[in-house]
C-alpha positions, -999 to 999 in steps of 0.1 A, spaced: -263 -145 477 -260 -108 470 -225 -94 474 -239 -65 493 -257 -87 518 -241 -90 552 -214 -116 550 -199 -137 577 -178 -118 603 -141 -121 598 -121 -113 629 -84 -111 632 -61 -101 660 -46 -75 638 -57 -63 603 -51 -31 583 -78 -15 562 -62 4 533 -82 35 522 -86 55 490 -75 90 483 -44 89 503 -63 86 536 -44 70 565 -49 33 569 -69 19 598 -53 -6 621 -81 -28 634 -85 -57 658 -116 -69 639 -131 -63 605 -167 -72 596 -180 -72 561 -215 -55 560 -238 -43 533 -228 -7 541 -191 -12 543 -163 -26 564 -170 -23 601 -138 -20 620 -128 -20 657 -99 3 658 -67 -8 675 -67 25 693 -103 21 704 -137 28 689 -157 14 661 -164 27 626 -182 17 594 -161 26 564 -182 29 532 -171 5 504 -161 32 480 -133 42 504 -119 7 510 -89 -1 489 -80 -33 505 -75 -53 537 -43 -69 548 -34 -91 577 -64 -114 574 -75 -142 551 -105 -134 530 -130 -160 518 -143 -158 482 -174 -137 491 -153 -112 509 -128 -110 480 -156 -104 456 -169 -76 478 -136 -58 476 -140 -60 438 -174 -44 442 -157 -17 464 -133 -9 436 -162 -6 411 -180 18 434 -149 39 439 -143 41 402 -179 50 395 -181 76 422 -149 94 412 -159 93 375 -192 112 384 -172 136 404 -150 145 374 -179 145 350 -172 113 332 -208 101 333 -205 77 303 -178 56 321 -195 58 355 -230 47 344 -223 11 335 -207 5 370 -236 21 388 -261 3 367 -243 -30 375 -246 -25 413 -277 -4 418 -301 -34 419 -280 -49 447 -281 -18 469 -318 -9 463 -338 -10 495 -307 -7 518 -300 23 540 -264 32 544 -239 57 531 -228 32 505 -264 27 493 -268 65 491 -236 69 471 -249 42 446 -285 56 444 -274 92 439 -247 82 415 -272 62 395 -296 92 396 -270 116 383 -260 92 355 -296 86 344 -305 123 345 -277 129 320 -292 104 296 -322 106 272 -348 87 293 -360 108 322 -384 80 333 -355 58 342 -343 84 368 -375 82 389 -365 51 408 -330 62 419 -345 96 427 -370 81 451 -343 57 465 -320 87 471 -348 106 488 -358 76 509 -322 70 522 -317 107 529 -350 110 548 -337 82 571 -309 106 582 -282 91 560 -258 116 543 -227 117 522 -202 143 510 -192 124 479 -211 148 455 -208 179 476 -188 196 448 -216 191 422 -249 208 417 -275 191 440 -295 163 424 -323 166 449 -338 198 465 -330 197 502 -362 212 513 -386 189 494 -365 158 486 -377 162 450 -356 162 419 -361 195 401 -352 180 368 -379 153 370 -411 173 366 -438 146 367 -456 155 335 -454 123 315 -481 108 292 -494 75 304 -479 46 285 -470 10 292 -435 23 302 -449 47 328 -471 20 343 -440 -2 345 -421 25 364 -451 29 387 -450 -8 396 -413 -5 402 -415 25 426 -445 8 444 -419 -18 456 -397 9 473 -400 5 511 -407 42 517 -432 36 545 -455 62 560 -431 91 554 -431 121 533 -411 101 507 -438 74 509 -464 100 499 -442 112 471 -440 76 459 -478 73 460 -483 105 441 -458 97 414 -473 62 411 -508 76 405 -495 102 380 -476 76 361 -508 56 358 -530 86 351 -553 79 380 -564 99 411 -541 94 441 -553 77 472 -565 102 499 -546 105 532 -557 113 567 -532 142 569 -536 171 545 -508 174 519 -488 205 524 -459 223 506 -444 203 478 -467 174 485 -497 197 479 -482 207 445 -477 170 436 -512 162 447 -526 190 425 -505 179 396 -517 143 401 -554 154 402 -549 174 370 -532 145 352 -560 121 362 -586 146 348 -566 150 316 -565 112 311 -603 110 316 -612 141 297 -638 138 269 -635 158 237 -672 169 240 -670 179 277 -699 200 290 -694 234 307 -694 220 342 -665 196 333 -646 225 316 -650 246 347 -638 218 369 -608 213 348 -600 251 349 -601 249 387 -577 220 388 -552 240 366 -555 270 389 -549 247 419 -516 236 405 -503 272 402 -517 281 436 -498 252 452 -464 267 443 -468 295 467 -439 295 492 -420 268 473 -386 270 455 -386 288 421 -382 256 401 -417 245 412 -431 273 390 -416 255 360 -433 222 371 -466 240 374 -463 257 340 -453 224 323 -483 206 339 -508 233 331 -494 241 297 -494 204 287 -530 201 300 -542 231 279 -523 219 248 -541 186 250 -575 203 251 -599 200 222 -604 238 222 -580 257 200 -581 288 221 -571 268 252 -543 251 232 -530 285 222 -531 295 259 -512 263 266 -484 273 243 -481 307 261 -481 289 295 -453 266 283 -432 296 271 -431 309 307 -407 280 316 -376 293 297 -381 328 313 -380 316 349 -342 319 352 -312 297 359 -329 278 388 -350 259 362 -332 228 349 -325 232 312 -342 198 305 -375 214 316 -370 243 293 -363 220 264 -394 200 273 -416 231 274 -403 243 240 -407 209 224 -444 206 235 -451 242 224 -435 234 190 -456 203 186 -488 222 195 -481 250 171 -476 226 143 -509 209 152 -529 241 151 -512 252 118 -489 280 131 -458 267 113 -440 301 114 -441 303 152 -431 266 154 -401 273 132 -390 302 154 -392 281 185 -375 252 168 -344 274 162 -343 283 199 -349 247 209 -320 235 187 -297 262 202 -305 246 236 -294 211 223 -330 199 216 -332 165 200 -356 136 197 -353 112 226 -366 79 239 -385 96 267 -423 98 270 -440 119 243 -439 156 249 -476 160 243 -504 136 252 -527 128 223 -563 141 226 -595 127 213 -595 157 190 -562 146 175 -537 170 191 -510 144 195 -487 128 170 -454 143 161 -418 132 158 -408 158 185 -401 145 220 -384 159 250 -367 148 281 
């Protein structure tokens, strides 16, 4: 049985819950082990659920083996959370990776601490695709009204207004890896909520297929995601010898992506430029590919609100395209700028989707 699953209730006439961080201990008449934490009935009256990362120990009652093991998990979560808070991601990630599968699908402050901690750790790595699942889990839990102050001193991982992760621009080439992530997020119990629609759109984009229509019109950030998904599906189905009608339709889809950013946070302009720039760079027409490079170069000019990972991704794709069209001097100039930003080859999805005209194929990749 999962350690985070509700365990049997342990009741004592008097027990003391010891807390982390120098907080005052809680004297309780009963303590119940739940997935979200230790539920206590205070000796002074009232009930509270104490998230596991705050529980240091419980004295005054006999614990069974499952409860003792849960306190070991509580210590792991405390260590992982405090390591993220002080920027020690390398030491935090193994602990969050160990416990994230247990807390997936649950809705509590403890589950949110684990999901967001996992998200922050994976964002710092070299595989952006792996961050999609904890990003959607974090959004799902927060959309249910759960909150936490554990990461309040750090830059936000999700945008409050949209519940999207600005660093995770959904502009990946379709691969077996992206399809596997799509299957994974399909299993997230997001329901008929805004987060449910985000999941549907990400899933379609990761598979390179059109998204299922909904009865309610997509608005705001959902409209942007829907436009990006439609463009990605068109890119995946594009033929090298497309007729003028198909070219015009593709142009309209690219324009729709930019139009959908109106009224949205500034970082969405980077998402749009990445999506449209990549689409143009994968085109068979050299003029449109050059236009794609110029579109991608907008991303680094959009200011500090744009995650640096998106700036590196835009530069990497621009470099690869310039190489493909034979402009090696411009590619070398951008490479120097990219290197100054910490650019390096990674294990993430390829920066540029291969076209039937042979645009793909390079050793450059980006987050």
